[in-house]
C-alpha positions, 0 to 999 in steps of 0.5 A: 500500500502506498501510504500517503503523507498526511497533513491537517489543513484548516486555512491558518498560516501554521497549517499552510506552512505545515502543508509546505513541509508535508509536500517536501516530505512527500516528494522525498519519499515518493509518496502522495500527499493528502490534505485533510480538514476535520471540520467539527470542533473538538468540543463538538461545535458544528454538531446540530443543536437540535437533538432530533436532527440526527447525523453530522453536518455535511462538508462545507463548500468553503472548506472544500475551496480552501483545500483545493486552493492549497492543493493547487498552490502546492502542485504549482510549487512542487512539480511532480507532487500528487495531492488529494484533499478530504474533509472528515466529519470529526475534530481535527485531532481525532481526525489526524490520529485516525488518518495516521493509521493509513499514513507513512507520515503525519505533519502538524503545524505549531498552532491552528485557528484555535491556538492561544498565543501563549502555547507553542504547540496547540492542543491538536498538534500535541494530541497527534504527537502523543497518539498517532500510529506513525511518525509525526513531523511537528513543524515549528517555528512556522516563520522559518523557511524549510531548511535544506542543508543542515544536519539531522539531529538525534538524541541517543540515550540507549533506550529502545525509543532512542534506537528507533529515533536513530533509525528514523533519523538516519533515513531522514538524513539519507533522504535529505543527503545531509549528515546525521549527528548523534547527540548524547546529553550528559550533566553540565561541567562544574566549571573551575571549582575543585572536583571531589574524587568521587564526582571526578570518578562519576564524570569519567564513568559518564564520559565512558558511557557516552562514548559507548552509547554513541558508538553503538548507535553509530554502528547500528546506523552505518550498518543500514546506511554505509554511505551516510556521514555520521557524527557523534557529539556528546554535550553537557547541559542541565538536562537532556531536553535543554541539551537537545533544544540548544543543539537544534539551532544548527539542525534541519530536523530534530528526531526524538523518541516517544520515551527515554530511560526515565519514561513512565509506562502510562505516558505516551510522550516523555518529558524530553519529547514534550519539551522538544516539540514545544521549544526546538529551533527546527522541525521535530520528528517524533519517532512513533512506530507504524502500527 
């Protein structure tokens, strides 16, 4: 089955920027692009108020024209792109999660029409990133152009989630013909203060562990992509999230897993991934397995 790249479009600037990134991703993958508009408000707005008027509203002509304009614009700017459009009677988040069952990749913008200014990622984007059945590309910040030559960055911590992220990151770097940078974030240095012997031993152990984790991840990636340029980059920062966010300023894409070593079984998206999709300086790919 030729799974499409799916992007939610509601006419907002954020969703149109997401559609641009989705078009680029679809061409890189030789996949069709599907523009989807879920036309019921997630809280039920748009549902008939009369309890005897059963059923859901029909797709609107205005939304159909919006989708068709967006599709025509993308086809004009990305020659060879195949685009379909679809309206779905459902809330935008639930619609995208359902469409992800048949997608190769789902793309969401940082905010939609209902976004609040203080939120860096709207509720729809957060819902899709946490519940989708395939990888999710979160496009933020939406004022920047599509980066084309910077490396793909992946956080490595030895977890199964980070191994999946490294695999997705290698695939993305190969598609984009850019280097892959594997990053392991360790504790910050203590500056010029004298270091007690036990702390010095702990830091030496960290450095050895970082080297091992990065070497293992690099070996696995090179086995699948022998021609890919792979760099290993240990960094020191006040937490994995801050380290990855700071490093993302020099990347075209940051790839994160759904959970790291410290994740709780009940959480669908770990704290590092949550921080990345809200604060990274480049688009973020959440490496969800296809299910």
